[in-house]
N, C-alpha and C positions, 0 to 999 in steps of 0.2 A: 491809385489815384482816383479820388471821388470828386463828384461835381454835383452841387445841389440842384441845378436846373435840370439835369438828367433825371434825378429822383422825382422832382415836382412834375415834370412833363410825363414821365413814365407812370406816375400815379394817376394823372388825368386820363391818359390813354386807357389805362386798365379800368378805371371807374366808369368811363363812357362806353366800355365794351368795344373799343377800337383795336384791342389786342386781347388775346386769351393766352393763358399758360405762359410759356416762354417764347411766344411768337413775336416777331418784330425786332427792330434795332434802331439805334439813334447815333448820330455823330456830330461833332463840331470841328470846324477847321481851325488849325492853329498856324502860326508862322512857319513851323518846321514840319507840318503834316496835319494829322487830325486825331482826335479822341473818338473811339467807337466803343459800343457796348460789347461785352464778351459773348462769345457763342453760347447759346443756351441760357442766357441770363433772363431773369424776369424783369421786365421794364419798370415795374412799380418798386422794385428793389434792385437796381442794376448793379450794385456793388462796385468793385474796382473796374475802372475803364482801361482800355487798351490803347497805348499810344502807337500810331503808325507813322513812322518817319518818312518824309518824302524821299523816294529813291532807294529805300531799304526794303528788305524782305518783310512781309507782313507776318506778325507773330501768329503762331498756330491757334491761339485761343481767341483771336478776333472773330467777330461775327462772320458768318459764312457769306453774307452779302457785302463784304468789304470791297469786292470788285466794283459794285455799283457806286458805292461811296467814293472810291478813288476816281472813277470816270467822271462823276458829277463835279468833284473838286478840280479835276484836271480841265474840264471842258466848259465849266460855267463859273459865274462869280459867286454862287451860293456859298454860305458860311455855315449852314446847319441843315441836317437831314433827319427826317423821321420816316421810318418804314413801318407800316402797320398793316393789319389784316381786318379791316372793317368789313363785316359780313355782307351787308347790303351792297357796298361798293364792289366787293369781290364778285357777288352774284351778277351785278350789272356788267362787270368786265367779261363775263362769260356770254352775255347776250348782245352786247353792243361793241361797235368799233371805236366809238367816242361817246362821251357823256355830254349832253347839252342840258345844263341845269335849267329848271323852270322857276326856281325860287329866286327871290330878289338878291340874297347874299351870293348865291351861286352865280347868277348873271353878272353881278358886279365884280366878284373876285376871281372867278374861274369860269368864264363863259363857255369854254370848251375844255373838256378833260379827255386827252387822248388815252387810248388803250394800246399798249405795246406788248409784243410777244417776247418770249425768252424764258428758258427754264431758270428756276431759282439758282443763284450763285454763279451763273455763267457769264462769260464775256459778252455773249449776244445780248443778254438782258442788260448788262452794264452799258453797252453801246446804245441800245435802244432808249433806255431811261434817260441817260445823259443828253442824248440828242433832243428828246422831247422837253427836257427841262432847260434848254438853252434860253428860251424866251418865255418861260412860265414857271409857276411854282408847284404844279401838281400833275402827276401822271399815275395811271393805273397799269400795273402788270397783270396781263390777262390770267385770271384764276389764282392770283397770288397776293395782290394787295396794292396799297398806295405807297408811292414815294413822293413825299412832300419836302420842299426845300425853301429856304429863306435866309434872311440875315441872322436869325436867332432860332433856337429851338422852339420858342414861343410861337414864332411866325409859322414854322413848319408844322407845328401842332395844330394851329388854326386851320391850315389848308387840309390837314388830315381829317379834322372834325367836319370841315365843310364838305369833303367828299362823301362822307357817310350821310350827312344831312341831305345833301342834293340828291343822292340816289334813293333815300327813303321817300322824299317828296315825289320823285318820279314813280316809285312803286305805289305809293298811296293814291297818286293821280291816275294809275293804270297805264303809265307810259313806259314802264320798264319792260320792253319787248325786244325780241331778237331783231338784229339789223336787217335781216332778209324780209321782214314783213312790211 
């Protein structure tokens, strides 16, 4: 099963350097479950998508982050998710407990970006990310990357791009510093 919005957004993520290699994943909610990228797929050419049916066992070839996607769809109204590994945002997540953007777009769209803990692919990460996304569209997993959610993949992509932009502005302004300082 292919979906053109997955390919278009995956290409944008790759061209902007928000993902590299086969890092990251995307999904969209359906009435019966959700579509998610395959484990190990390249987002700029995601190929066949995996359908995860509500209440059924997750197919083995689904993204390793399926637990996070399931928790978000279970606990929030979001309909689409983009998980990416933008380098400046990942670096910021290692230095700060929350990101407070200085730029106008960041202030307007994501005035506070929480940083949560949990190893990739774990229930702990799924719980922490879903909890943070209950009343916002963007969260950073410490040392791992962004989880952005919205009504569409386009909206989730926008928040992913915003995270990298906001953290670059902090870096260029000399404000990307450890929380303890």
